[in-house]
C-alpha positions as CSV (number, residue, x, y, z in Angstrom):
1,M,-2.4,-39.5,17.8
2,K,-4.1,-38.5,14.8
3,K,-6.5,-36.6,16.7
4,I,-3.2,-34.3,18.0
5,L,-1.9,-33.9,14.2
6,Q,-5.6,-33.0,13.1
7,F,-5.7,-30.5,15.7
8,F,-1.9,-29.4,15.4
9,P,-2.8,-26.2,13.1
10,I,-5.0,-25.0,15.9
11,I,-2.9,-25.4,18.6
12,L,-0.2,-23.4,16.4
13,I,-2.3,-20.7,15.6
14,L,-3.3,-20.4,19.7
15,F,-0.1,-20.5,20.7
16,L,2.2,-18.0,18.0
17,F,-0.8,-15.7,18.6
18,G,0.0,-15.5,22.5
19,C,3.4,-15.4,21.7
20,V,2.7,-12.1,19.8
21,A,-0.2,-10.5,21.6
22,G,2.5,-8.7,23.7
23,E,3.6,-7.2,21.0
24,L,0.4,-6.4,19.3
25,I,-0.4,-4.3,22.7
26,T,2.6,-2.3,22.9
27,R,1.7,1.2,23.6
28,N,3.6,4.5,23.0
29,Y,3.6,7.4,25.4
30,Y,4.1,10.8,24.2
31,I,4.7,14.3,26.0
32,L,5.1,18.0,25.3
33,E,7.9,19.8,26.7
34,Y,9.9,23.2,26.5
35,F,12.1,24.2,23.4
36,S,14.6,27.3,24.3
37,H,15.8,27.4,20.5
38,S,12.4,29.2,19.4
39,E,12.3,31.7,21.8
40,K,11.6,35.4,20.6
41,E,14.5,37.6,21.6
42,E,12.1,40.6,20.4
43,L,9.9,39.7,23.5
44,I,12.4,39.5,26.3
45,Q,11.7,43.1,28.3
46,D,14.1,44.9,29.8
47,E,11.9,45.7,32.7
48,P,8.4,43.9,33.4
49,F,5.2,45.3,33.5
50,A,4.1,45.7,37.5
51,S,1.6,43.2,37.6
52,S,0.9,39.8,38.7
53,V,-0.5,37.3,36.2
54,M,-1.8,33.7,37.2
55,I,-2.0,31.0,34.4
56,M,-5.0,28.4,34.7
57,D,-5.4,24.8,33.8
58,T,-6.4,24.7,30.1
59,K,-9.9,23.6,29.4
60,I,-10.2,20.7,27.4
61,P,-13.8,19.3,25.8
62,Q,-14.5,16.2,26.9
63,T,-13.6,14.6,23.4
64,Y,-10.2,15.4,23.7
65,S,-9.6,15.1,26.9
66,R,-8.9,11.8,27.0
67,K,-5.5,10.0,27.4
68,Q,-5.8,8.3,23.8
69,I,-4.3,10.7,21.0
70,V,-7.5,11.6,18.6
71,I,-7.5,11.1,15.1
72,R,-10.1,12.7,13.0
73,H,-10.8,10.9,9.4
74,F,-11.6,14.1,7.4
75,G,-15.6,13.9,8.3
76,P,-17.6,13.6,11.8
77,K,-15.7,10.3,12.4
78,I,-13.4,10.6,14.8
79,T,-10.7,7.3,16.5
80,Y,-8.6,7.1,19.4
81,S,-5.5,5.5,18.9
82,D,-4.9,2.3,21.3
83,N,-1.5,2.4,21.1
84,D,-0.2,6.0,21.0
85,I,-0.9,7.9,24.3
86,W,-0.4,10.8,26.1
87,G,1.7,10.2,29.0
88,V,1.2,13.9,30.6
89,N,-2.1,15.7,31.4
90,L,-2.8,18.7,28.8
91,S,-4.7,20.6,31.0
92,D,-1.4,20.9,33.2
93,I,1.6,20.6,31.0
94,I,0.4,23.8,28.3
95,P,-0.1,26.2,30.7
96,D,3.4,24.8,32.5
97,L,4.5,25.6,28.6
98,I,2.9,29.1,28.8
99,A,4.4,29.8,32.5
100,R,7.5,29.1,31.8
101,R,8.0,31.1,28.7
102,L,6.5,34.0,29.9
103,N,9.0,34.4,32.9
104,K,11.4,33.8,30.1
105,Y,10.2,37.0,28.3
106,N,10.1,39.2,31.9
107,I,6.7,40.3,30.7
108,F,5.1,40.5,34.3
109,K,6.6,41.2,37.3
110,R,5.5,37.7,38.7
111,A,4.0,34.7,36.3
112,Q,3.3,32.1,38.1
113,R,0.5,28.8,38.0
114,E,-0.7,29.5,41.5
115,F,-0.7,32.3,44.1
116,Y,-1.2,31.3,47.8
117,T,-0.8,34.8,50.0
118,E,-2.0,37.3,47.4
119,R,-5.0,38.0,44.7
120,P,-3.1,38.3,41.2
121,D,-3.8,41.3,38.8
122,F,-4.5,39.7,35.7
123,E,-5.5,36.0,34.7
124,I,-4.4,33.7,31.6
125,N,-6.9,31.4,30.2
126,T,-6.7,28.7,27.2
127,T,-8.7,26.5,26.1
128,I,-8.2,23.1,23.2
129,N,-11.3,23.1,21.0
130,N,-9.8,21.0,18.6
131,I,-6.2,18.7,19.4
132,E,-6.3,15.6,17.1
133,L,-4.3,14.3,13.9
134,Y,-6.0,14.7,10.6
135,Q,-5.7,11.2,9.0
136,S,-6.6,10.3,5.2
137,E,-5.5,7.8,2.4
138,Y,-2.8,10.4,0.9
139,Y,-1.3,12.4,3.7
140,K,-1.7,13.4,7.6
141,Q,-2.3,17.0,9.4
142,A,-1.4,18.1,12.6
143,H,-4.6,20.3,13.9
144,L,-4.7,22.8,16.4
145,N,-7.7,25.0,17.6
146,M,-6.6,26.6,20.8
147,D,-8.2,30.0,22.4
148,F,-5.8,32.4,24.8
149,Y,-7.3,35.1,26.9
150,L,-6.0,37.5,29.2
151,K,-8.5,38.5,31.8
152,K,-8.1,41.3,33.8
153,I,-9.1,40.0,37.7
154,D,-10.8,43.1,39.3
155,D,-13.0,43.8,36.2
156,D,-13.7,40.2,34.9
157,V,-12.4,41.5,31.1
158,I,-11.1,39.8,28.7
159,I,-8.3,42.7,27.4
160,V,-6.5,40.5,25.0
161,H,-7.7,37.4,22.9
162,H,-5.9,35.0,20.6
163,S,-7.2,32.6,18.3
164,V,-5.7,29.8,16.4
165,N,-7.0,27.4,14.0
166,K,-4.3,25.9,11.9
167,E,-2.9,22.5,10.2
168,E,0.4,21.2,9.3
169,V,1.0,18.7,6.9
170,L,3.2,16.0,8.4
171,L,6.2,15.4,6.3
172,D,6.6,11.8,7.6
173,E,4.6,9.2,9.1
174,E,5.8,8.8,12.8
175,M,3.3,9.9,15.5
176,D,6.2,11.2,17.6
177,T,6.5,14.4,14.3
178,F,2.8,14.8,14.7
179,V,3.5,15.5,18.7
180,Q,6.7,17.5,18.0
181,V,4.5,19.7,15.3
182,I,1.4,19.9,18.1
183,N,4.2,21.0,20.8
184,D,5.8,23.9,18.0
185,L,2.8,25.2,17.4
186,I,1.5,25.5,21.0
187,L,5.1,27.6,21.7
188,T,4.6,29.4,18.6
189,E,1.3,30.9,19.0
190,S,1.8,31.5,22.7
191,D,4.3,33.9,21.0
192,K,2.0,35.3,19.1
193,F,-0.1,35.7,22.3
194,F,2.2,37.5,24.2
195,V,3.0,40.0,21.4
196,K,-0.4,41.2,21.8
197,V,-0.1,41.0,25.4
198,V,3.1,43.5,25.3
199,N,1.3,46.0,22.9
200,H,-1.6,46.0,25.2
201,L,0.4,46.3,28.1
202,F,3.1,48.6,27.0
203,K,1.4,50.2,24.0
204,E,4.0,49.7,21.7
205,E,4.4,47.9,18.4
206,L,6.8,45.3,17.9
207,S,8.2,44.4,14.6
208,K,5.8,42.4,12.7
209,T,8.3,40.2,11.9
210,I,7.9,38.4,15.0
211,E,4.5,37.6,13.9
212,E,5.2,36.7,10.5
213,G,8.1,34.5,11.6
214,E,10.2,36.7,9.0
215,A,12.9,37.9,11.5
216,E,15.6,35.6,10.2
217,V,16.4,33.7,7.4
218,I,15.1,30.2,8.1
219,D,16.2,27.1,6.7
220,S,14.3,24.6,8.1
221,L,10.3,24.2,8.8
222,F,10.8,24.4,12.6
223,V,14.1,26.0,13.3
224,E,15.1,29.6,13.3
225,I,18.7,30.3,13.7
226,A,20.5,32.3,15.8
227,E,24.4,32.3,14.7
228,D,25.7,33.9,17.9
229,E,24.0,31.8,20.1
230,E,26.1,29.4,22.2
231,I,26.7,25.7,21.0
232,S,26.0,23.7,24.0
233,S,26.4,19.3,24.1
234,G,23.2,17.4,23.1
235,T,22.0,15.5,20.1
236,G,19.2,16.1,17.9
237,L,17.7,14.7,14.4
238,L,18.0,15.9,10.9
239,L,15.3,14.8,8.5
240,L,15.0,15.3,4.8
241,P,11.6,14.0,4.0
242,A,10.9,11.4,1.5
243,I,8.2,12.6,-0.5
244,T,8.0,9.7,-2.9
245,K,7.6,7.4,0.2
246,T,9.4,4.8,-0.9
247,D,12.7,3.1,0.2
248,D,15.2,4.1,-2.7
249,E,15.6,7.5,-1.9
250,P,19.5,9.0,-2.6
251,H,21.5,10.2,-0.4
252,Y,22.8,13.8,0.2
253,K,25.7,15.4,2.1
254,I,25.9,17.1,5.7
255,Y,28.9,19.3,7.1
256,D,29.1,20.6,10.2
257,K,30.9,24.3,10.9
258,Y,34.4,22.6,10.3
259,N,33.6,21.3,7.0
260,Y,33.3,17.7,8.1
261,E,31.4,15.5,5.8
262,V,28.9,13.1,6.9
263,T,26.1,11.3,4.6
264,G,22.4,10.7,5.3
265,K,19.9,9.3,2.9
266,I,16.8,11.2,2.1
267,G,13.8,9.7,4.1
268,D,15.9,8.8,7.4
269,A,16.5,10.8,10.3
270,I,20.2,11.5,10.9
271,P,21.3,12.0,14.7
272,L,23.5,15.0,14.6
273,A,25.3,17.0,17.7
274,E,23.8,20.2,18.7
275,G,25.5,22.8,16.4
276,I,25.1,24.4,12.8
277,Y,24.8,22.6,9.7
278,S,25.1,23.1,5.7
279,I,23.4,20.3,3.4
280,K,24.0,19.3,-0.2
281,Y,21.6,17.2,-2.2
282,G,20.0,16.6,-5.7
283,S,21.1,14.8,-8.6
284,G,23.8,15.9,-10.6
285,N,27.2,16.7,-9.9
286,S,28.1,18.8,-7.4
287,S,27.7,22.4,-8.8
288,Q,24.4,21.0,-9.6
289,M,23.5,20.0,-6.7
290,M,21.0,22.4,-4.2
291,E,22.6,23.7,-1.2
292,K,21.0,25.0,2.5
293,K,23.3,26.7,5.1
294,N,22.6,27.9,8.6
295,I,20.5,24.6,9.7
296,K,20.3,24.3,13.5
297,I,20.1,21.4,15.2
298,V,18.8,21.5,18.6
299,P,19.0,18.3,21.3
300,R,16.2,15.7,21.9
301,Y,14.4,17.9,18.9
302,K,14.0,16.6,15.2
303,T,14.8,19.5,12.7
304,I,12.9,18.6,9.5
305,I,13.5,20.4,6.0
306,E,10.9,21.5,3.6
307,P,11.1,20.2,0.5
308,D,12.1,22.8,-2.2
309,W,12.8,20.0,-4.7
310,G,11.0,17.7,-6.8
311,C,11.4,13.9,-7.9
312,L,11.5,12.1,-11.4
313,L,11.1,8.4,-11.9
314,V,11.7,7.0,-15.5
315,D,10.1,3.9,-16.6
316,V,10.8,2.8,-20.7
317,I,9.0,-0.2,-21.6
318,D,7.1,-1.3,-25.0
319,E,4.0,-1.4,-26.5
320,K,2.8,-4.6,-24.6
321,R,4.5,-2.9,-21.5
322,N,7.4,-5.0,-21.1
323,F,10.2,-3.3,-19.7
324,A,12.8,-2.0,-22.4
325,K,16.3,-1.5,-21.2
326,V,17.1,1.8,-23.3
327,R,19.1,4.8,-21.8
328,Y,17.6,8.1,-21.4
329,E,18.9,11.2,-20.5
330,I,18.1,14.4,-18.8
331,F,18.4,17.6,-19.3
332,D,17.9,21.2,-18.1
333,V,15.5,23.3,-21.1
334,E,17.3,26.4,-20.0
335,S,20.9,26.0,-19.4
336,G,21.0,22.5,-21.5
337,E,22.9,21.0,-18.7
338,S,23.0,17.0,-18.7
339,F,22.2,15.8,-15.1
340,G,23.3,12.4,-16.4
341,S,22.2,9.4,-18.3
342,E,20.7,6.0,-17.1
343,F,19.4,2.6,-18.1
344,P,15.7,1.9,-16.4
345,V,15.8,-0.3,-14.0
346,E,13.3,-3.8,-14.1
347,E,11.7,-3.5,-10.7
348,E,10.2,-7.3,-11.3
349,I,13.5,-8.8,-10.2
350,G,14.4,-6.6,-7.7
351,E,16.6,-3.7,-9.2
352,Q,16.4,-0.3,-7.2
353,Q,14.3,2.5,-9.5
354,K,16.5,5.5,-10.1
355,I,15.0,8.5,-7.8
356,W,16.6,11.8,-9.9
357,V,16.0,14.8,-7.0
358,L,15.8,18.0,-9.1
359,K,15.0,21.7,-8.7
360,T,12.1,23.6,-9.7
361,A,12.6,23.7,-13.4
362,L,11.6,22.4,-17.2
363,Y,13.4,19.5,-18.1
364,K,14.1,17.8,-21.2
365,V,14.8,13.9,-21.3
366,T,15.8,12.2,-24.7
367,I,16.7,8.1,-25.5
368,N,19.2,6.3,-27.8
369,N,22.2,8.8,-27.1
370,E,20.5,11.9,-28.6
371,P,22.0,15.1,-27.9
372,F,20.1,18.1,-25.6
373,N,19.3,20.0,-29.4
374,T,17.4,17.1,-30.8
375,Y,14.0,17.1,-32.3
376,R,13.5,13.5,-32.6
377,D,13.1,10.4,-29.6
378,F,12.5,13.3,-26.9
379,T,10.0,14.4,-24.2
380,T,9.9,17.4,-21.5
381,I,8.4,17.4,-18.3
382,Y,8.2,20.4,-15.7
383,I,9.0,19.1,-12.0
384,A,7.1,21.0,-9.3
385,E,8.4,21.5,-5.5
386,G,7.4,19.0,-3.3
387,K,5.9,16.6,-5.9
388,T,6.7,13.4,-7.4
389,Q,6.1,12.0,-11.0
390,R,6.9,8.9,-12.9
391,L,7.4,9.8,-16.8
392,T,6.8,6.5,-18.9
393,I,8.4,6.8,-22.3
394,V,7.0,3.9,-24.9
395,V,9.3,2.7,-27.5
396,G,8.6,0.4,-30.5
397,T,9.9,-2.9,-31.4
398,D,11.5,-4.5,-34.7
399,E,10.6,-8.1,-35.7
400,D,13.2,-9.6,-33.2
401,D,11.6,-7.3,-30.2
402,N,14.4,-5.1,-30.0
403,P,13.6,-1.8,-28.8
404,T,14.1,1.2,-31.4
405,N,12.4,4.6,-31.4
406,M,10.0,6.3,-29.0
407,V,6.2,6.0,-29.9
408,G,5.5,7.9,-27.0
409,A,6.1,9.2,-23.3
410,G,3.7,11.2,-20.6
411,V,3.1,11.0,-16.8
412,L,0.7,8.1,-16.4
413,E,0.5,8.5,-12.8
414,E,0.2,12.3,-11.8
415,D,1.9,11.9,-8.4
416,V,3.6,8.8,-7.2
417,T,3.4,9.7,-3.6
418,L,-0.3,9.3,-4.0
419,A,-0.4,6.2,-6.6
420,A,2.2,4.5,-3.8
421,L,-0.4,5.3,-1.1
422,Q,-3.2,3.5,-3.4
423,K,-3.1,0.0,-2.3
424,I,-5.4,-1.5,-4.5
425,K,-3.9,-2.7,-7.6
426,F,-6.3,-4.4,-10.1
427,N,-5.1,-6.3,-13.7
428,S,-7.4,-7.7,-16.0
429,A,-6.3,-9.6,-19.8
430,I,-8.2,-11.5,-22.4
431,H,-6.9,-14.9,-23.5
432,A,-7.8,-16.2,-26.7
433,N,-6.7,-19.0,-29.1
434,M,-8.3,-20.6,-32.0
435,N,-8.0,-24.2,-34.1
436,V,-9.5,-24.8,-37.6
437,N,-8.9,-28.6,-38.9
438,S,-10.1,-29.3,-42.3
439,D,-9.5,-32.8,-44.6
440,N,-11.0,-34.4,-47.1
441,E,-10.1,-37.6,-45.7
442,S,-13.4,-39.8,-46.2
443,N,-14.6,-38.0,-49.3
444,K,-12.5,-36.9,-52.2
445,D,-15.4,-34.4,-52.7
446,E,-15.9,-33.0,-49.3
447,Y,-14.1,-31.6,-47.1
448,E,-14.7,-31.8,-43.2
449,T,-14.0,-29.1,-40.4
450,T,-13.5,-28.8,-37.2
451,I,-13.4,-25.3,-35.5
452,T,-12.1,-25.1,-31.6
453,M,-12.3,-21.8,-29.9
454,N,-11.5,-20.9,-26.5
455,L,-11.4,-17.8,-24.5
456,Q,-10.2,-16.6,-21.0
457,L,-10.9,-13.9,-18.9
458,D,-8.1,-13.4,-16.4
459,N,-8.8,-10.5,-13.2
460,R,-6.6,-10.0,-10.0
461,L,-7.0,-7.8,-7.4
462,V,-4.7,-7.2,-4.8
463,Y,-4.5,-4.9,-1.5
464,D,-1.5,-4.3,0.3
465,N,-1.3,-2.2,3.3
466,F,0.8,-4.2,6.2
467,P,-0.4,-5.9,8.3
468,I,-2.8,-6.9,5.7
469,H,-2.8,-8.3,2.4
470,Y,-5.8,-9.4,0.3
471,T,-6.0,-11.4,-3.1
472,L,-8.6,-12.2,-5.4
473,K,-8.2,-14.0,-8.6
474,N,-10.7,-14.9,-11.0
475,L,-10.2,-16.8,-14.2
476,T,-13.4,-17.4,-16.2
477,E,-12.9,-19.9,-19.1
478,L,-15.3,-20.7,-22.2
479,G,-14.5,-22.7,-25.2
480,T,-16.2,-24.2,-28.1
481,T,-16.1,-26.7,-30.5
482,K,-17.7,-27.5,-33.7
483,N,-17.3,-30.8,-35.3
484,P,-18.4,-31.5,-38.9
485,D,-21.5,-33.7,-37.7
486,S,-22.6,-31.0,-35.5
487,D,-23.0,-27.8,-34.5
488,F,-21.1,-25.3,-32.1
489,R,-20.9,-26.8,-28.4
490,I,-20.3,-25.7,-25.0
491,S,-16.5,-27.8,-24.6
492,S,-14.8,-26.0,-21.9
493,D,-16.9,-24.1,-19.4
494,D,-15.1,-23.4,-15.9
495,M,-15.3,-20.4,-12.9
496,D,-12.5,-20.2,-10.8
497,L,-12.4,-17.3,-7.8
498,K,-10.1,-17.2,-5.2
499,N,-10.1,-15.0,-2.0
500,T,-7.2,-14.7,0.6
501,L,-6.6,-12.2,3.4
502,I,-3.6,-12.2,5.2
503,Y,-2.8,-10.6,8.6
504,Y,0.6,-10.3,9.1
505,F,1.8,-10.1,12.7
506,W,5.5,-10.7,11.4
507,E,7.0,-10.0,8.3
508,K,6.7,-13.5,7.5
509,L,4.0,-14.8,9.6
510,G,0.5,-14.1,9.9
511,L,-3.2,-15.9,9.8
512,Y,-4.8,-16.3,6.8
513,A,-8.5,-16.3,5.9
514,R,-9.8,-17.9,2.8
515,L,-12.8,-18.4,0.6
516,D,-12.7,-20.3,-3.1
517,M,-15.4,-20.7,-5.2
518,N,-15.2,-22.9,-8.5
519,S,-18.6,-23.8,-10.7
520,H,-19.5,-23.2,-14.3
521,F,-22.2,-21.2,-16.2
522,F,-24.1,-23.8,-18.8
523,K,-25.9,-27.2,-18.5
524,A,-23.4,-29.8,-19.7
525,N,-24.4,-33.0,-21.7
526,Y,-23.8,-36.1,-23.3
527,Y,-23.3,-36.6,-26.9
528,S,-23.6,-39.6,-28.6
529,S,-24.1,-39.9,-32.8
530,D,-25.9,-42.9,-32.2
531,K,-29.3,-43.1,-30.8
532,F,-29.4,-44.4,-27.3
533,N,-31.7,-45.0,-24.0
534,F,-31.5,-43.7,-20.4
535,I,-31.9,-44.0,-17.1
536,K,-31.0,-41.1,-14.5
537,Q,-31.9,-41.6,-10.2
538,D,-31.1,-38.8,-8.4
539,V,-29.9,-39.5,-4.7
540,D,-34.0,-39.9,-3.2
541,G,-34.4,-42.7,-6.0
542,N,-36.5,-40.6,-8.0
543,I,-35.9,-41.9,-12.1
544,I,-36.4,-40.1,-15.0
545,E,-36.1,-42.5,-18.4
546,G,-35.7,-41.4,-22.0
547,Q,-35.6,-43.8,-25.5
548,N,-34.3,-43.1,-28.5
549,V,-31.8,-39.8,-27.6
550,D,-28.9,-38.6,-29.2
551,E,-28.4,-36.6,-26.0
552,V,-28.3,-36.3,-22.4
553,E,-28.2,-33.4,-19.7
554,I,-25.7,-34.6,-17.0
555,K,-25.3,-31.3,-15.1
556,S,-27.1,-28.1,-14.5
557,H,-26.2,-24.5,-14.1
558,F,-23.8,-23.5,-11.4
559,F,-23.4,-27.2,-10.4
560,P,-21.3,-28.7,-9.4
561,L,-20.5,-26.1,-7.0
562,V,-17.6,-26.3,-5.1
563,L,-16.8,-23.9,-1.9
564,K,-13.6,-24.0,0.2
565,E,-13.3,-22.1,3.4
566,G,-10.3,-21.8,5.5
567,L,-8.2,-20.4,8.8
568,G,-4.9,-20.4,10.3
569,I,-1.5,-19.8,9.8
570,N,0.1,-18.2,6.5
571,F,4.1,-18.6,6.4
572,R,5.8,-16.6,3.6
573,V,8.7,-18.9,2.8
574,L,9.9,-16.7,-0.4
575,S,8.9,-13.0,-1.2
576,L,11.9,-12.3,-4.5
577,A,11.1,-10.7,-7.4
578,K,11.3,-13.7,-9.4
579,A,10.1,-16.5,-6.8
580,S,7.0,-16.5,-4.1
581,L,6.1,-19.0,-2.4
582,Y,3.5,-19.2,0.9
583,L,2.7,-22.1,2.9
584,R,-0.8,-22.4,5.0
585,A,-2.1,-24.8,7.4
586,G,-5.4,-24.5,9.4
587,F,-8.5,-24.9,9.9
588,G,-10.8,-25.9,6.7
589,M,-14.0,-26.7,5.4
590,R,-15.1,-28.0,1.6
591,Q,-18.5,-28.2,0.3
592,D,-19.4,-30.0,-3.5
593,I,-22.8,-29.3,-3.7
594,N,-24.1,-31.9,-6.5
595,N,-27.6,-30.7,-7.6
596,D,-28.5,-32.6,-10.1
597,V,-25.2,-34.0,-11.3
598,F,-25.2,-36.8,-12.9
599,N,-22.3,-40.0,-13.2
600,Y,-22.4,-42.4,-15.7
601,S,-22.7,-45.9,-13.9
602,H,-23.3,-48.9,-16.2
603,T,-25.3,-50.1,-19.2
604,D,-28.0,-52.6,-17.8
605,E,-29.0,-55.6,-19.8
606,N,-31.9,-53.7,-21.5
607,N,-29.4,-51.2,-23.2
608,Y,-30.2,-48.3,-20.6
609,R,-27.2,-46.0,-20.1
610,I,-27.6,-45.5,-16.5
611,Y,-27.2,-42.3,-14.5
612,I,-26.7,-41.7,-10.8
613,E,-26.8,-38.6,-9.0
614,E,-24.1,-37.4,-7.0
615,E,-24.4,-36.7,-3.2
616,S,-23.5,-33.5,-1.8
617,I,-20.2,-33.7,0.2
618,Y,-19.2,-31.5,3.6
619,K,-16.3,-32.1,5.1
620,E,-14.2,-30.4,7.8
621,G,-10.5,-30.8,8.7
622,T,-7.0,-30.0,9.1
623,E,-6.1,-28.3,5.6
624,I,-2.7,-27.6,4.0
625,S,-2.0,-25.4,1.2
626,A,0.8,-24.0,-0.8
627,V,1.1,-21.5,-3.1
628,G,4.2,-20.8,-5.6
629,N,5.0,-18.3,-8.4
630,F,8.5,-18.9,-10.2
631,Q,10.1,-16.9,-12.6
632,L,12.3,-19.3,-14.8
633,P,14.8,-18.8,-17.5
634,F,14.1,-18.9,-21.4
635,N,10.7,-17.0,-20.7
636,L,9.4,-19.7,-18.6
637,N,6.5,-19.1,-15.8
638,Y,5.6,-21.8,-13.6
639,S,2.9,-21.6,-10.9
640,T,1.6,-23.9,-8.6
641,N,-1.3,-24.3,-6.4
642,A,-2.0,-27.3,-3.9
643,D,-4.6,-27.9,-1.6
644,F,-5.4,-30.9,1.1
645,L,-7.7,-31.4,3.3
646,F,-7.5,-34.2,6.0
647,P,-11.2,-34.5,7.6
648,F,-11.9,-35.0,11.4
649,E,-14.9,-37.5,10.9
650,K,-13.6,-41.0,10.3
651,G,-14.3,-42.8,6.9
652,E,-14.5,-39.9,5.1
653,K,-11.9,-39.5,1.8
654,N,-9.1,-37.3,2.1
655,S,-9.5,-34.3,-0.7
656,M,-6.3,-33.3,-2.6
657,E,-6.2,-30.9,-5.6
658,W,-2.8,-29.8,-7.3
659,E,-3.1,-27.1,-10.2
660,N,0.2,-26.8,-12.5
661,V,0.3,-23.9,-14.8
662,F,3.6,-23.6,-17.2
663,N,3.6,-20.6,-19.4
664,M,6.3,-19.6,-22.1
665,K,6.3,-16.2,-23.7
666,L,7.3,-17.0,-27.4
667,F,6.1,-13.6,-29.1
668,K,5.2,-10.1,-28.1
669,Y,1.3,-11.4,-27.7
670,I,1.8,-15.0,-28.2
671,S,2.5,-17.6,-25.4
672,L,2.2,-21.3,-25.2
673,D,0.3,-22.6,-21.9
674,Y,0.3,-26.2,-20.7
675,K,-1.8,-27.0,-17.7
676,I,-1.8,-29.8,-15.4
677,K,-4.6,-30.3,-13.1
678,L,-4.7,-33.3,-10.4
679,R,-7.3,-34.1,-7.9
680,N,-8.9,-37.3,-6.4
681,K,-12.6,-38.4,-6.6
682,Q,-14.6,-37.9,-3.5
683,V,-16.7,-40.6,-4.4
684,D,-16.6,-44.2,-5.7
685,D,-13.1,-45.2,-7.3
686,D,-10.2,-44.2,-5.3
687,Y,-7.9,-42.9,-8.0
688,I,-6.3,-39.2,-8.9
689,I,-8.0,-37.6,-11.9
690,S,-5.6,-36.0,-14.1
691,E,-6.6,-33.0,-16.4
692,H,-4.2,-31.6,-18.9
693,T,-5.1,-28.6,-21.4
694,L,-2.0,-27.2,-23.8
695,F,-2.6,-24.8,-26.0
696,L,-1.6,-21.6,-27.9
697,R,-3.1,-18.2,-26.9
698,V,-3.0,-14.9,-27.6
699,T,-3.0,-12.3,-24.8
700,Y,-4.6,-8.6,-24.6
701,I,-4.1,-6.4,-21.4
702,L,-7.1,-4.9,-20.9
703,R,-5.6,-2.8,-17.5
C-alpha cells in the first residue's frame, strides 16, 4: 500500500495528461469563400469581350503547398501550425474564386476552369509566392505575395500582369481574422487585375477610384457600403478591436436603421443581422462620443473597424510607488471640456482599470479638483490614433502618508499594447537593517559596543504567457556582527534560489518542473573566547587535529549545497488579488552535498572537541509542496513555502522544510519582518529544527 501511495502522483500525472491529450491536439480547419459584398459595380460590363478564357490552377511553391498554415517569424525562420489547417486546396480554391468573380463582371464571353470541346482564346495564370502569417512579440500581420497573368494562347504572350506584395496588420489575435484578411486580399487584388484586363481589352480607362478604393466613403477596414443594395437575411460580426489588449475595454452603442440600440464591448465580436448600422463610442457624454455611420454587416463575415481613437490609462502613486487614491480629471485642451473625473484603481486587489477611449487630441489632466485653467497640479498628454498610453502621476505625501500635491507625471510606458505583450517582469529590492548597542555595565569608564548589520538582495523574475508560467526568486542575505572582544564577523550568510516552470493545460491545472538551490558564500567558523583543542574526522576516516586555538572551520565555501528537483502536477487553489495558493505533487529528488561540512559530536576524555564530517545525502521519492501568499489586514503580508519529500528507499528519513514570513509595513520605507523556518535533521537526532529571525528593515526598490 505504501508503494502505491508513493507512486500515486506519477499515476495521476499520466491519467490527467491522457484526459487532456484530446484537447491538446484539437485542430481548426479554414476555408476561403466568395463574398459578393466586395464586388465593384464599375467593373460589370454590359457586353462581354467576344473571347473565352480558362483559369488555370494556382502555382504554389512547396514551402506553402502544405495543409498547415505557414507562420513566419520575421526572418528566415518559418514554422507550420499544427492546429491551424487549410480545409481547402489553395491551388483549386483561388482560381475558383477568380472564375466566379470574372463571370460576375461579364468581362469575357466564356470564363471557365476547364474547356473540353474547344480551345480558349486566353489563359489566366496565378502564382502564390508567399501566403503566411507574420508573427512577432508585438503584433501579427497577414502577408500575401501573388502574381496574376493574362496570356494570349495563340501567341503564347503575356499581355497583362499584376503583382501584389502586401502585409496587413491583424487587429485581433484570432486565426480566422488572418484567413479573412487573406480572403479579402485575394478578391481585392483580383479586382485590380481585372481593371488592367478591361483597360487592355476595351482600351478605356476606368475611374482611378476603383483601384485606389475611394469609390465610396468607407467606414470599415474591409467593407464598402452600397446604400441601395437590397438587404437579405443572415448574420455577420462587428468588431471594434481592443488596442489595449486587456479585458477592461469599455462598451459602445450600436444602432440599426430603425435606431434600435444594442450594446457591445470593445474587443468582442458582436453578432448582428445583415444590414446597415451606425455606432457611437468613446469616453465622455453623448455629445463628446465619436460616431461612425453606414457600417455594413455581411453574413458570415467579420467587419473590423479600423481604430481612429486612442486609449489612456491613468495611475496615481506616491514616491515609493505605492497606490494613492487621488481623484483626477481629464480636459480637452482645445475646448476646455471635461471628459469626466475618476479615482485611480488598485489593480492589486482586483479593481478594474478605467480605460479612456478618446479622439486624437491634446488633453490636460488635473488632480485635487483643480479646474481646467489651473497652473498647478496638472500635466498634459497627447492621445494618438490607434495608440494606448499609461500616464503615471506621482504625488507627495505628508508625515501621515496622506497624498498632497503632484510632484511628477509622465508616460513611463510608451505604449501599453507593447507593455502588455512584454511577458517578462523583473523586480529587485534591497533590504537593510542595523543595530548598535553600547553600555558600560562591565566597567564604569569603558563602554562595550556591539554592532549588527544585515543586508538582503531580493530579486524576482516572472514570465507569464499562457499556458507557460515561469518564476525565479532569489534572496541573498549577508549579515555581520562586531562584539566588544572581536572584529566584524559573518553572522548570517545565505543564498536561496527557486525556479519553477508551469505548463497549464487547464486554467487551474498544469504540469510543473522546478529546480531549487540553497547555499552560502563564505567559510563558517566556530569561535570561542577560550583556547581549545579539536579533532576533525572526514567521511573517509582521515583526521585533522588542532591544539590551543580559538576558532575552527566547520563549513567551506558554498557547502552544504542543497539541490531540489521536482516534476508533477500543479493545482492553483487560489488566484485572487490578495491571496494565492498553489499545491503541487509529483516525483522529487534532493541532494544534500556536504563537502567539508563538520558537525560537533562531543568532547572526549582528553578535552578535545570532536567534529565529524556529514555524509552527502541523495534521495528520490514523492514530493508534496504548498506555496502561498496572503495580504492580511493592518498592512500585514504572509507568505509560506512548505516542502515534503517521502523517499522511495526504505529506511531513509522523510524531508520537511516549512518557511513562513510575516511582513508588516510600518512607515514608507520601514517594515517589520519575522521569519520562522522549520526543518527536520537529515541525520542523527530526529527532531525539528526551528530558526527564528526578527528584524526591522529598510527597503529600497531598485526596479
